[in-house]
ROSE-4610 file (N, C-alpha, C; in Angstrom, 1 decimal, always signed):
// ROSE-4610
residu = [M/M/M/T/T/T/V/V/V/P/P/P/A/A/A/K/K/K/T/T/T/R/R/R/P/P/P/L/L/L/P/P/P/R/R/R/L/L/L/P/P/P/R/R/R/S/S/S/A/A/A/P/P/P/T/T/T/E/E/E/R/R/R/P/P/P/T/T/T/S/S/S/A/A/A/R/R/R/R/R/R/A/A/A/P/P/P/R/R/R/R/R/R/R/R/R/R/R/R/R/R/R/P/P/P/L/L/L/W/W/W/G/G/G/E/E/E/A/A/A/W/W/W/R/R/R/W/W/W/L/L/L/V/V/V/A/A/A/L/L/L/L/L/L/L/L/L/F/F/F/A/A/A/M/M/M/L/L/L/A/A/A/A/A/A/A/A/A/V/V/V/V/V/V/G/G/G/V/V/V/G/G/G/L/L/L/V/V/V/A/A/A/A/A/A/I/I/I/Y/Y/Y/R/R/R/Q/Q/Q/A/A/A/R/R/R/V/V/V/D/D/D/Q/Q/Q/A/A/A/Q/Q/Q/P/P/P/V/V/V/D/D/D/A/A/A/I/I/I/V/V/V/V/V/V/L/L/L/G/G/G/A/A/A/A/A/A/Q/Q/Q/Y/Y/Y/N/N/N/G/G/G/E/E/E/P/P/P/G/G/G/P/P/P/V/V/V/L/L/L/R/R/R/A/A/A/R/R/R/L/L/L/D/D/D/H/H/H/A/A/A/L/L/L/D/D/D/L/L/L/H/H/H/Q/Q/Q/Q/Q/Q/G/G/G/M/M/M/A/A/A/P/P/P/T/T/T/I/I/I/V/V/V/V/V/V/T/T/T/G/G/G/G/G/G/R/R/R/L/L/L/Q/Q/Q/G/G/G/D/D/D/P/P/P/F/F/F/T/T/T/E/E/E/A/A/A/D/D/D/A/A/A/S/S/S/A/A/A/A/A/A/Y/Y/Y/L/L/L/I/I/I/D/D/D/R/R/R/G/G/G/L/L/L/P/P/P/P/P/P/A/A/A/A/A/A/I/I/I/L/L/L/R/R/R/E/E/E/T/T/T/V/V/V/G/G/G/R/R/R/D/D/D/S/S/S/W/W/W/E/E/E/S/S/S/M/M/M/R/R/R/G/G/G/A/A/A/A/A/A/M/M/M/V/V/V/L/L/L/H/H/H/G/G/G/A/A/A/G/G/G/L/L/L/R/R/R/R/R/R/V/V/V/L/L/L/L/L/L/V/V/V/S/S/S/D/D/D/G/G/G/F/F/F/H/H/H/L/L/L/F/F/F/R/R/R/V/V/V/K/K/K/L/L/L/M/M/M/A/A/A/R/R/R/D/D/D/L/L/L/G/G/G/L/L/L/T/T/T/P/P/P/Y/Y/Y/G/G/G/S/S/S/A/A/A/A/A/A/P/P/P/N/N/N/S/S/S/P/P/P/I/I/I/R/R/R/P/P/P/G/G/G/G/G/G/G/G/G/V/V/V/E/E/E/F/F/F/S/S/S/Y/Y/Y/V/V/V/L/L/L/R/R/R/E/E/E/A/A/A/A/A/A/G/G/G/V/V/V/A/A/A/A/A/A/H/H/H/V/V/V/A/A/A/G/G/G/M/M/M/D/D/D]
num = [1/1/1/2/2/2/3/3/3/4/4/4/5/5/5/6/6/6/7/7/7/8/8/8/9/9/9/10/10/10/11/11/11/12/12/12/13/13/13/14/14/14/15/15/15/16/16/16/17/17/17/18/18/18/19/19/19/20/20/20/21/21/21/22/22/22/23/23/23/24/24/24/25/25/25/26/26/26/27/27/27/28/28/28/29/29/29/30/30/30/31/31/31/32/32/32/33/33/33/34/34/34/35/35/35/36/36/36/37/37/37/38/38/38/39/39/39/40/40/40/41/41/41/42/42/42/43/43/43/44/44/44/45/45/45/46/46/46/47/47/47/48/48/48/49/49/49/50/50/50/51/51/51/52/52/52/53/53/53/54/54/54/55/55/55/56/56/56/57/57/57/58/58/58/59/59/59/60/60/60/61/61/61/62/62/62/63/63/63/64/64/64/65/65/65/66/66/66/67/67/67/68/68/68/69/69/69/70/70/70/71/71/71/72/72/72/73/73/73/74/74/74/75/75/75/76/76/76/77/77/77/78/78/78/79/79/79/80/80/80/81/81/81/82/82/82/83/83/83/84/84/84/85/85/85/86/86/86/87/87/87/88/88/88/89/89/89/90/90/90/91/91/91/92/92/92/93/93/93/94/94/94/95/95/95/96/96/96/97/97/97/98/98/98/99/99/99/100/100/100/101/101/101/102/102/102/103/103/103/104/104/104/105/105/105/106/106/106/107/107/107/108/108/108/109/109/109/110/110/110/111/111/111/112/112/112/113/113/113/114/114/114/115/115/115/116/116/116/117/117/117/118/118/118/119/119/119/120/120/120/121/121/121/122/122/122/123/123/123/124/124/124/125/125/125/126/126/126/127/127/127/128/128/128/129/129/129/130/130/130/131/131/131/132/132/132/133/133/133/134/134/134/135/135/135/136/136/136/137/137/137/138/138/138/139/139/139/140/140/140/141/141/141/142/142/142/143/143/143/144/144/144/145/145/145/146/146/146/147/147/147/148/148/148/149/149/149/150/150/150/151/151/151/152/152/152/153/153/153/154/154/154/155/155/155/156/156/156/157/157/157/158/158/158/159/159/159/160/160/160/161/161/161/162/162/162/163/163/163/164/164/164/165/165/165/166/166/166/167/167/167/168/168/168/169/169/169/170/170/170/171/171/171/172/172/172/173/173/173/174/174/174/175/175/175/176/176/176/177/177/177/178/178/178/179/179/179/180/180/180/181/181/181/182/182/182/183/183/183/184/184/184/185/185/185/186/186/186/187/187/187/188/188/188/189/189/189/190/190/190/191/191/191/192/192/192/193/193/193/194/194/194/195/195/195/196/196/196/197/197/197/198/198/198/199/199/199/200/200/200/201/201/201/202/202/202/203/203/203/204/204/204/205/205/205/206/206/206/207/207/207/208/208/208/209/209/209/210/210/210/211/211/211/212/212/212/213/213/213/214/214/214/215/215/215/216/216/216/217/217/217/218/218/218/219/219/219/220/220/220/221/221/221/222/222/222/223/223/223/224/224/224/225/225/225/226/226/226/227/227/227/228/228/228/229/229/229/230/230/230/231/231/231/232/232/232/233/233/233/234/234/234/235/235/235]
x = [-18.2/-18.0/-17.4/-18.0/-17.5/-16.3/-15.2/-14.0/-14.2/-14.0/-14.2/-13.1/-13.5/-12.6/-11.5/-10.3/-9.2/-9.4/-9.3/-9.6/-8.5/-8.9/-8.0/-7.8/-6.6/-6.5/-7.0/-7.6/-8.2/-7.1/-7.3/-6.3/-6.0/-4.7/-4.3/-4.6/-5.2/-5.4/-4.1/-3.7/-2.5/-2.7/-1.7/-1.8/-1.7/-2.6/-2.7/-1.4/-0.8/+0.5/+0.1/+0.9/+0.6/+0.4/-0.6/-0.8/+0.2/+0.9/+1.9/+1.3/+1.7/+1.2/+2.0/+1.4/+2.1/+3.3/+4.3/+5.5/+5.2/+4.4/+4.0/+3.3/+2.8/+2.0/+2.9/+4.2/+5.1/+5.5/+5.5/+5.8/+7.3/+7.9/+9.4/+9.6/+10.8/+11.1/+11.2/+10.7/+10.8/+12.2/+12.7/+14.0/+13.8/+14.6/+14.5/+15.0/+14.2/+14.6/+15.6/+16.7/+17.6/+17.0/+17.2/+16.6/+17.3/+16.5/+17.0/+18.2/+18.1/+19.2/+20.5/+20.5/+21.7/+22.3/+21.5/+22.0/+22.5/+21.8/+22.3/+23.6/+23.8/+25.0/+26.2/+26.0/+27.0/+27.4/+26.4/+26.7/+27.5/+27.1/+27.7/+29.2/+29.5/+30.8/+31.7/+31.1/+31.8/+32.1/+31.1/+31.3/+32.4/+32.4/+33.3/+34.7/+34.9/+36.2/+36.7/+35.7/+36.1/+36.5/+35.8/+36.2/+37.6/+37.8/+39.1/+40.3/+40.0/+41.0/+41.2/+40.1/+40.3/+41.0/+40.7/+41.4/+42.9/+43.2/+44.7/+45.4/+44.7/+45.3/+45.6/+44.5/+44.6/+45.7/+45.8/+46.8/+48.2/+48.4/+49.8/+50.1/+49.1/+49.4/+49.7/+49.0/+49.3/+50.7/+51.0/+52.4/+53.4/+53.2/+54.2/+54.3/+53.2/+53.2/+53.9/+53.7/+54.4/+55.9/+56.3/+57.8/+58.3/+57.6/+58.1/+58.3/+57.3/+57.4/+58.5/+58.8/+59.9/+61.3/+61.3/+62.6/+62.7/+61.7/+61.7/+61.9/+63.0/+63.2/+62.6/+61.6/+60.9/+61.4/+62.6/+63.0/+63.1/+62.5/+62.4/+62.0/+62.2/+61.8/+60.3/+60.0/+58.6/+58.4/+57.2/+56.9/+57.4/+57.3/+57.8/+58.1/+59.0/+59.3/+58.6/+57.9/+57.2/+57.8/+58.2/+58.9/+57.9/+57.6/+56.7/+57.4/+56.6/+57.2/+57.5/+58.3/+58.6/+59.1/+59.5/+59.7/+60.8/+60.6/+61.6/+61.7/+62.8/+63.1/+63.5/+62.6/+62.9/+63.5/+62.9/+63.3/+64.4/+64.9/+65.9/+65.3/+65.4/+64.8/+65.5/+64.7/+65.2/+65.9/+66.5/+67.3/+66.5/+65.2/+64.4/+64.1/+63.7/+63.3/+64.6/+65.7/+66.9/+67.3/+67.2/+67.5/+66.6/+65.3/+64.4/+64.8/+65.1/+65.4/+66.7/+67.7/+69.0/+68.7/+67.8/+67.5/+66.8/+65.8/+65.1/+66.0/+67.0/+67.9/+68.8/+69.2/+70.0/+69.3/+68.0/+67.1/+67.0/+66.8/+66.7/+67.9/+69.1/+70.4/+70.6/+70.0/+70.1/+69.2/+68.3/+67.4/+66.1/+65.7/+64.4/+63.2/+63.4/+62.3/+62.8/+62.2/+62.6/+62.1/+61.1/+60.4/+60.4/+60.6/+60.4/+59.3/+58.3/+57.2/+57.5/+57.6/+57.8/+56.5/+56.3/+55.0/+55.1/+54.0/+53.9/+53.6/+52.6/+52.3/+53.1/+52.5/+53.2/+52.3/+53.0/+52.3/+51.9/+51.0/+50.5/+51.7/+51.8/+52.9/+54.2/+54.3/+55.6/+55.7/+56.7/+56.8/+57.1/+57.6/+57.9/+57.1/+56.8/+56.1/+57.2/+56.8/+57.8/+58.2/+57.2/+57.5/+58.5/+58.3/+59.2/+60.6/+60.7/+62.0/+62.7/+61.9/+62.4/+62.9/+62.1/+62.5/+63.8/+63.9/+65.1/+66.3/+66.2/+67.3/+67.7/+66.8/+67.1/+67.8/+67.3/+67.8/+69.3/+69.5/+70.9/+71.8/+71.3/+72.2/+72.1/+71.7/+71.8/+70.6/+69.5/+68.3/+67.6/+67.4/+66.7/+65.3/+65.0/+63.6/+62.5/+62.7/+61.7/+61.4/+62.3/+62.1/+61.4/+60.9/+60.3/+58.8/+57.9/+56.5/+56.2/+55.3/+55.1/+53.7/+53.5/+52.2/+52.4/+51.7/+52.1/+51.0/+50.0/+48.9/+48.7/+49.3/+49.0/+49.6/+48.8/+49.2/+49.4/+49.0/+49.2/+49.4/+49.7/+50.0/+48.9/+47.6/+46.5/+46.3/+46.4/+46.2/+47.4/+48.6/+49.7/+49.6/+49.2/+49.0/+47.9/+46.8/+45.7/+46.1/+46.8/+47.3/+48.3/+49.2/+50.2/+49.5/+48.5/+47.8/+47.1/+46.6/+46.0/+47.1/+48.2/+49.4/+49.8/+49.9/+50.4/+49.4/+48.1/+47.1/+47.0/+47.2/+47.2/+48.3/+49.5/+50.6/+50.6/+49.6/+49.5/+50.5/+50.8/+51.8/+51.0/+51.3/+50.6/+51.4/+52.5/+53.4/+54.4/+54.4/+55.2/+56.0/+57.2/+58.0/+58.0/+57.4/+57.2/+58.5/+59.0/+60.2/+59.8/+60.0/+59.7/+60.6/+60.3/+60.9/+60.2/+60.9/+60.4/+59.0/+58.9/+57.6/+56.4/+56.7/+55.6/+55.1/+55.9/+55.6/+54.3/+54.0/+52.8/+51.6/+51.5/+50.3/+50.2/+51.3/+51.2/+51.0/+51.5/+51.2/+49.7/+49.1/+47.7/+46.9/+47.3/+46.6/+46.8/+48.0/+48.2/+47.4/+47.2/+46.4/+44.9/+44.5/+43.1/+42.9/+44.0/+43.9/+44.2/+44.2/+44.3/+45.7/+46.7/+48.1/+48.6/+49.7/+50.4/+51.7/+51.7/+52.8/+53.8/+55.1/+56.1/+56.8/+57.5/+58.1/+59.6/+60.3/+61.8/+62.1/+62.6/+62.9/+64.2/+64.2/+65.4/+66.4/+67.5/+68.4/+69.2/+69.3/+70.1/+69.3/+68.0/+67.1/+67.6/+67.5/+67.8/+66.9/+65.7/+64.9/+65.3/+66.2/+66.8/+65.9/+66.0/+65.2/+65.7/+64.7/+65.0/+64.9/+64.6/+64.6/+63.2/+63.2/+61.9/+61.4/+62.3/+61.8/+61.0/+61.6/+60.8/+59.5/+59.6/+58.4/+57.3/+57.6/+56.6/+56.0/+56.8/+56.3/+55.4/+55.8/+55.0/+53.7/+53.6/+52.3/+51.4/+52.0/+51.3/+50.8/+51.6/+51.2/+50.1/+50.1/+49.1/+47.7/+47.8/+46.5/+46.1/+47.1/+46.8/+46.2/+46.7/+46.1/+44.7/+44.4/+43.0/+42.1/+42.6/+41.8/+41.5/+42.5/+42.3/+41.3/+41.5/+40.5/+39.1/+39.0/+37.7/+37.1/+38.0/+37.6/+37.6/+38.5/+38.5/+39.6/+40.4/+41.4/+41.0]
y = [+3.3/+4.5/+4.2/+4.7/+4.3/+5.1/+4.5/+5.2/+5.5/+6.7/+7.1/+6.4/+6.1/+5.5/+6.5/+5.9/+6.8/+7.5/+8.8/+9.5/+9.3/+8.9/+8.7/+9.9/+10.2/+11.4/+11.2/+12.2/+12.1/+11.9/+11.1/+10.8/+12.1/+12.3/+13.5/+13.2/+14.2/+14.1/+14.5/+13.8/+14.3/+15.6/+16.4/+17.7/+17.5/+18.2/+18.1/+18.8/+18.1/+18.6/+19.8/+20.8/+22.0/+21.5/+22.1/+21.7/+22.3/+21.5/+21.9/+22.0/+23.1/+23.2/+22.2/+21.6/+20.8/+21.5/+20.8/+21.4/+22.2/+21.6/+22.2/+23.6/+23.8/+25.0/+26.1/+25.8/+26.8/+27.8/+29.0/+30.0/+30.3/+30.3/+30.5/+32.0/+32.2/+33.6/+34.5/+35.7/+36.6/+37.1/+37.1/+37.7/+39.2/+39.9/+41.4/+41.7/+42.4/+42.8/+44.0/+43.8/+44.9/+46.0/+47.2/+48.3/+48.4/+48.8/+48.8/+49.8/+50.9/+51.9/+51.3/+50.3/+49.7/+48.9/+48.1/+47.3/+48.2/+49.3/+50.2/+50.9/+51.2/+51.8/+50.8/+49.5/+48.5/+48.5/+48.4/+48.4/+49.6/+50.8/+52.0/+52.0/+51.6/+51.5/+50.6/+49.4/+48.4/+49.0/+49.6/+50.2/+51.3/+52.1/+53.2/+52.6/+51.6/+50.9/+50.3/+49.7/+49.1/+50.2/+51.3/+52.4/+53.0/+53.1/+53.6/+52.7/+51.4/+50.4/+50.4/+50.5/+50.5/+51.7/+52.9/+54.1/+54.0/+53.4/+53.2/+52.3/+51.3/+50.3/+51.1/+51.8/+52.5/+53.6/+54.3/+55.3/+54.8/+53.7/+53.1/+52.6/+52.0/+51.6/+52.7/+53.8/+55.0/+55.6/+55.7/+56.2/+55.3/+54.0/+53.1/+53.2/+53.5/+53.6/+54.9/+56.0/+57.2/+57.1/+56.4/+56.1/+55.3/+54.2/+53.3/+54.1/+54.9/+55.7/+56.6/+57.2/+58.2/+57.5/+56.2/+55.5/+54.7/+54.8/+54.1/+55.1/+54.9/+55.8/+55.1/+55.8/+55.2/+55.9/+56.5/+57.2/+56.3/+56.8/+56.0/+57.0/+56.6/+57.5/+57.8/+59.1/+59.5/+60.6/+61.2/+62.3/+63.6/+63.8/+65.0/+64.8/+65.7/+65.7/+66.9/+66.7/+67.7/+68.0/+69.3/+69.7/+70.4/+69.8/+70.5/+71.7/+72.8/+74.1/+74.1/+75.0/+75.2/+76.7/+77.1/+78.5/+79.1/+80.3/+81.1/+82.5/+83.1/+84.4/+85.4/+86.3/+87.4/+86.8/+85.7/+85.1/+84.1/+83.8/+82.8/+81.6/+80.4/+79.2/+79.0/+78.7/+78.3/+77.0/+76.6/+75.3/+74.1/+74.0/+72.8/+72.8/+73.9/+74.0/+73.8/+74.4/+74.2/+72.7/+72.0/+70.6/+69.8/+70.2/+69.6/+69.9/+71.1/+71.6/+70.9/+70.8/+70.1/+68.7/+68.0/+66.6/+66.5/+67.4/+67.4/+67.6/+68.5/+68.8/+67.6/+66.9/+65.7/+64.6/+64.4/+63.4/+63.8/+65.1/+65.5/+65.2/+65.4/+65.2/+63.7/+62.8/+61.4/+60.9/+61.8/+61.4/+60.8/+61.1/+60.6/+61.3/+62.5/+63.3/+64.5/+64.9/+66.1/+67.4/+67.3/+68.5/+68.5/+69.7/+69.8/+70.8/+70.4/+71.3/+71.9/+73.2/+73.8/+74.4/+74.3/+74.7/+75.6/+76.3/+77.1/+78.6/+79.1/+80.5/+81.5/+82.6/+83.6/+83.9/+84.4/+84.9/+86.3/+86.8/+88.2/+89.2/+90.0/+91.0/+90.6/+89.3/+88.8/+89.0/+89.6/+89.8/+88.6/+87.5/+86.3/+85.1/+84.3/+83.0/+81.9/+80.9/+79.8/+79.2/+79.1/+78.5/+79.4/+80.7/+81.6/+81.6/+81.5/+81.4/+80.1/+79.0/+77.7/+77.7/+78.3/+78.4/+79.1/+80.3/+81.1/+80.3/+79.6/+78.8/+77.7/+77.0/+76.0/+76.5/+77.7/+78.3/+78.7/+79.3/+79.7/+78.5/+77.3/+76.1/+75.4/+76.0/+75.5/+74.8/+74.8/+74.1/+75.0/+74.6/+75.5/+75.9/+77.2/+77.6/+76.8/+76.3/+75.5/+74.2/+73.8/+72.5/+72.7/+73.9/+74.2/+74.6/+74.0/+74.4/+74.9/+75.8/+76.5/+76.4/+76.1/+76.2/+77.3/+78.5/+79.6/+80.1/+79.3/+79.8/+79.0/+77.8/+76.9/+77.5/+77.5/+77.9/+76.8/+75.6/+74.4/+73.2/+72.1/+70.9/+70.6/+70.6/+70.2/+71.2/+72.5/+73.5/+73.4/+73.2/+73.0/+71.8/+70.7/+69.5/+69.6/+70.3/+70.4/+71.3/+72.4/+73.3/+72.6/+71.8/+71.1/+70.1/+69.4/+68.4/+69.1/+70.3/+71.0/+71.3/+71.8/+72.1/+70.8/+69.7/+68.5/+67.9/+67.9/+67.4/+68.2/+69.6/+70.4/+70.2/+69.6/+69.3/+67.8/+67.1/+65.7/+64.8/+65.3/+64.5/+63.9/+62.6/+61.9/+61.2/+60.6/+59.9/+60.9/+61.0/+62.0/+61.4/+62.0/+61.7/+62.9/+62.7/+63.8/+63.9/+65.1/+65.4/+66.2/+65.8/+66.5/+65.9/+66.3/+65.6/+64.2/+63.3/+61.9/+61.8/+62.5/+62.4/+62.9/+63.7/+64.4/+63.6/+62.6/+61.9/+61.0/+60.4/+59.5/+60.3/+61.5/+62.3/+62.9/+63.4/+64.0/+63.0/+61.8/+60.7/+60.4/+60.3/+60.1/+61.2/+62.4/+63.5/+63.4/+63.1/+63.0/+61.9/+60.8/+59.7/+60.2/+60.9/+61.4/+62.4/+63.0/+64.0/+63.4/+62.1/+61.4/+61.2/+61.4/+61.2/+59.8/+59.4/+58.1/+58.6/+58.6/+59.2/+58.2/+58.6/+57.9/+59.0/+58.5/+59.5/+59.3/+60.4/+60.4/+61.5/+61.2/+62.1/+62.9/+64.2/+65.0/+64.5/+63.9/+63.3/+64.3/+65.5/+66.5/+67.5/+67.2/+68.1/+68.3/+69.5/+69.7/+68.9/+68.5/+67.6/+66.2/+65.7/+64.4/+63.2/+62.1/+60.9/+60.5/+60.0/+59.6/+60.7/+60.3/+61.3/+62.0/+62.8/+63.4/+64.5/+65.1/+66.2/+65.5/+64.4/+63.7/+63.1/+62.6/+62.0/+63.0/+64.3/+65.3/+65.6/+65.7/+65.9/+64.7/+63.5/+62.3/+62.4/+62.7/+62.8/+63.9/+65.0/+66.0/+65.5/+64.8/+64.2/+63.2/+62.4/+61.4/+62.2/+63.3/+64.1/+64.7/+65.1/+65.6/+64.6/+63.4/+62.3/+62.0/+62.0/+61.8/+62.9/+64.1/+65.3/+65.2/+64.7/+64.6/+63.5/+62.4/+61.3/+61.7/+62.5/+63.0/+64.1/+64.6/+65.7/+67.1/+67.2/+68.5/+69.4/+69.0/+69.9/+70.6]
z = [+160.1/+159.4/+158.1/+157.1/+155.7/+155.3/+154.9/+154.5/+153.0/+152.6/+151.2/+150.4/+149.2/+148.3/+147.9/+147.8/+147.4/+146.0/+146.1/+144.9/+143.8/+142.7/+141.6/+140.8/+140.5/+139.7/+138.3/+137.8/+136.4/+135.4/+134.5/+133.5/+132.6/+132.4/+131.6/+130.1/+129.5/+128.1/+127.4/+126.3/+125.6/+124.9/+125.0/+124.4/+122.8/+122.3/+120.8/+120.2/+119.4/+118.7/+117.8/+117.7/+116.9/+115.4/+114.9/+113.5/+112.6/+111.8/+110.8/+109.4/+108.8/+107.4/+106.5/+105.6/+104.7/+104.0/+103.8/+103.2/+101.9/+101.1/+99.9/+100.1/+101.3/+101.5/+102.0/+102.4/+102.9/+101.8/+102.2/+101.2/+101.3/+100.1/+100.0/+100.4/+101.1/+101.4/+100.2/+100.2/+99.0/+98.8/+97.6/+97.3/+97.1/+97.7/+97.5/+96.1/+95.3/+94.0/+94.1/+93.3/+93.3/+92.4/+92.8/+92.0/+90.6/+89.6/+88.3/+88.1/+88.9/+88.7/+89.2/+90.1/+90.6/+89.5/+88.7/+87.6/+86.5/+86.2/+85.2/+85.6/+86.9/+87.3/+87.1/+87.4/+87.2/+85.7/+84.8/+83.4/+83.0/+83.5/+83.1/+83.5/+84.7/+85.2/+84.4/+84.0/+83.2/+81.8/+81.2/+79.9/+79.9/+81.0/+81.2/+81.3/+82.1/+82.3/+80.9/+80.2/+78.9/+77.9/+77.9/+77.0/+77.4/+78.7/+79.1/+78.7/+78.8/+78.5/+77.0/+76.2/+74.7/+74.3/+74.9/+74.5/+74.9/+76.0/+76.3/+75.3/+74.9/+74.0/+72.6/+72.2/+70.9/+71.0/+72.1/+72.3/+72.3/+73.0/+73.0/+71.6/+70.9/+69.5/+68.6/+68.7/+67.9/+68.2/+69.4/+69.8/+69.2/+69.3/+68.7/+67.2/+66.5/+65.0/+64.7/+65.4/+65.1/+65.3/+66.4/+66.6/+65.5/+65.1/+64.0/+62.7/+62.3/+61.1/+61.1/+62.3/+62.4/+62.1/+62.3/+62.1/+60.8/+60.0/+58.7/+57.6/+56.8/+55.6/+54.4/+53.8/+52.6/+51.3/+51.3/+50.2/+49.0/+47.9/+46.6/+45.5/+44.2/+43.1/+43.2/+43.1/+43.1/+42.1/+42.1/+41.2/+41.7/+43.1/+43.7/+45.2/+45.6/+47.1/+47.7/+48.8/+49.5/+50.8/+51.0/+52.2/+53.1/+54.3/+55.2/+55.8/+55.9/+56.4/+57.9/+58.3/+59.7/+59.8/+61.0/+61.2/+60.3/+59.8/+59.1/+59.8/+59.6/+60.3/+59.3/+58.9/+58.0/+56.7/+56.2/+54.9/+55.0/+56.2/+56.5/+57.2/+56.6/+57.3/+58.6/+59.6/+60.9/+60.9/+62.0/+62.0/+61.6/+62.0/+61.7/+60.2/+59.7/+58.2/+57.4/+57.8/+57.1/+56.9/+58.0/+58.0/+57.0/+57.0/+56.0/+54.6/+54.3/+53.0/+52.5/+53.4/+53.0/+52.6/+53.4/+53.1/+51.8/+51.5/+50.3/+49.1/+49.2/+48.2/+47.9/+49.0/+48.8/+48.1/+48.5/+47.8/+46.3/+46.0/+44.6/+43.8/+44.4/+43.8/+43.6/+44.4/+44.3/+43.2/+42.6/+41.5/+42.0/+43.2/+43.8/+43.1/+42.7/+42.1/+41.4/+40.3/+39.6/+40.2/+41.0/+41.5/+43.0/+43.6/+45.1/+45.3/+46.2/+46.5/+47.9/+48.1/+49.4/+49.8/+51.2/+51.7/+52.9/+53.2/+54.4/+54.0/+54.8/+54.6/+55.5/+55.8/+56.6/+57.9/+58.9/+60.1/+59.8/+60.6/+60.4/+60.6/+59.6/+59.7/+59.2/+58.8/+58.3/+56.8/+56.2/+54.8/+54.0/+54.6/+53.9/+54.3/+53.3/+53.6/+53.9/+54.5/+54.7/+53.4/+52.4/+51.1/+50.4/+50.4/+49.7/+50.3/+51.6/+52.3/+51.9/+51.8/+51.4/+49.9/+49.1/+47.7/+47.5/+48.1/+48.0/+48.5/+49.6/+50.2/+49.1/+48.5/+47.6/+46.3/+45.8/+44.6/+44.9/+46.1/+46.5/+46.4/+46.6/+46.6/+45.3/+44.2/+42.9/+42.3/+43.0/+42.5/+41.4/+40.2/+39.2/+39.7/+39.5/+40.0/+39.3/+38.1/+37.4/+38.1/+39.0/+39.7/+41.0/+41.3/+42.6/+42.3/+43.1/+43.2/+44.6/+44.7/+46.0/+46.4/+47.7/+48.4/+49.5/+49.3/+50.1/+51.1/+51.4/+52.2/+53.5/+53.6/+54.7/+56.0/+57.1/+58.4/+59.4/+59.0/+59.8/+58.8/+59.4/+58.5/+57.6/+58.0/+57.2/+56.0/+56.3/+55.3/+54.2/+54.8/+53.9/+53.0/+53.5/+52.7/+51.7/+52.1/+51.2/+50.1/+50.4/+49.3/+48.4/+49.0/+48.2/+47.3/+47.8/+47.0/+45.8/+45.9/+44.8/+43.8/+44.2/+43.3/+42.6/+43.3/+42.7/+41.7/+42.1/+41.2/+39.9/+40.1/+38.9/+38.0/+38.5/+37.7/+37.2/+37.6/+37.3/+38.1/+39.3/+40.1/+41.3/+41.6/+42.6/+43.7/+43.2/+44.1/+44.7/+46.1/+46.7/+47.9/+48.1/+49.2/+50.2/+51.3/+52.3/+53.2/+53.3/+54.1/+55.3/+56.5/+57.7/+58.8/+60.1/+61.2/+61.3/+61.9/+61.9/+62.6/+63.8/+64.5/+63.8/+62.7/+62.0/+60.8/+60.4/+59.1/+59.2/+60.3/+60.3/+60.0/+60.7/+60.5/+59.1/+58.5/+57.2/+56.1/+56.3/+55.4/+55.4/+56.6/+56.7/+55.9/+56.1/+55.4/+53.9/+53.5/+52.0/+51.4/+52.1/+51.6/+51.5/+52.5/+52.4/+51.3/+50.8/+49.7/+48.4/+48.3/+47.0/+46.5/+47.4/+47.0/+47.5/+46.9/+47.3/+48.0/+49.4/+50.1/+50.7/+50.7/+51.4/+52.3/+53.3/+54.2/+54.4/+54.6/+54.8/+55.8/+56.9/+58.0/+57.7/+58.1/+58.0/+59.0/+58.7/+59.6/+60.5/+60.1/+60.8/+61.6/+61.8/+62.5/+63.9/+64.5/+65.9/+66.9/+66.4/+67.2/+67.0/+67.9/+67.7/+68.1/+67.5/+67.9/+69.3/+70.1/+71.4/+72.4/+73.7/+74.7/+74.9/+75.9/+76.3/+75.3/+74.6/+73.7/+72.5/+72.0/+70.9/+71.5/+72.7/+73.3/+73.4/+73.8/+73.9/+72.5/+71.5/+70.1/+69.7/+70.0/+69.6/+70.3/+71.5/+72.2/+71.5/+71.2/+70.4/+69.1/+68.4/+67.1/+67.3/+68.3/+68.6/+68.7/+69.5/+69.6/+68.3/+67.5/+66.2/+65.2/+65.3/+64.5/+64.9/+66.2/+66.7/+66.2/+66.3/+65.8/+64.3/+63.5/+62.1/+61.8/+62.4/+62.2/+62.5/+63.6/+64.0/+63.2/+62.3/+61.4/+62.1/+63.1/+63.9/+63.4/+62.4/+62.0/+60.7]
């Protein structure tokens, strides 16, 4: 009986390795594009922050300039002394205006200028202008009426300075010493320059609005806003 030959297992064929694409053929993963509005928003925020920082720097510098001018006395010989108006009561200057007039009279007596220009109009229903009340006050204290020029229509600093400039130019006067409270001088000097005058400033030393403290700071902030409005042409 024939014994069958031992069955040999069929040889295993090697598995074919998975075909790999050449490296050069691999596609790089796509970068997701950021939407344009996202980039624009970033630029907008950056510009806004820059504008806020610039405004803060300018504001601090302006406040410092107002404080500095308030504490510098530029009294010197000029063509005329200009007194900025303030409240008067039935023809009598109030405490602030009186302090300004006393200082102007003292400067005149020191020989700083032969002429004093008083400014300021009247409120509705008021029989006296600030300028008329100022002139009467100065005459009562010995100033000759011929040494006084009047601007009688201004209801704010810009109107008063503009009217005073017309009076001064008409008299051939250009160099002026502005008398007001210290916090007010930076702004009115700026106005005077814009009106073709050569201005200097001298603060009334005995004004009830004293240098230093919160009261002056509140006025300085208001003046800073007034300067910005003037530069922007809003006054």
